[in-house]
C-alpha angles and dihedrals in degrees: 000000000000116000119258087242094061118117131179133015126352115188126199086183118092116254116174088211093058112063101201092061089073084079103023092059084076097054120112100185138030129185121194117215128202131017105292120120108250135182115215121194117195132207133229091282124097094268132194112208121185123193131206136216093298130089103268139183124214130199109181097179115189125357130052101294130195112208123184111184092191109192128354129049103299134189134203112211124212132189098223144059122277095252092062092065136072109217117200120196109205132174097262106015145016122239121211117192125186113217087207106084095204098054130050107350119198122327126195108206125200122174090000112135101195147016119223110206124177089259105030148014109231118203114219096195119160090358094296133099121253 
């Protein structure tokens, strides 16, 4: 869990220039507490990311991630163009599958309002794509 006072970016991906990632690179799940806007960056594991009341961004990276934005206006971030992904709108979730096997994997999105791709921002309102 991240403290309710945490602000900024928290990475689960190893970065030699950020000391805490020596440990955080092994995390599988992170839950944000409080109301601050936070950016979470996943690793290549199957991550579970849980948002808070803020407007958060989530970048799952590789693996099959489950992202629950909770309250706020939340965005899932992807490293490729929209055409490289299959987006499935289901009754209780949205699935985003990267057709490039070495990039973003498959994300299951709950309470996430949009997807930010390198070429477009896609709105997921009322379980449809806009």
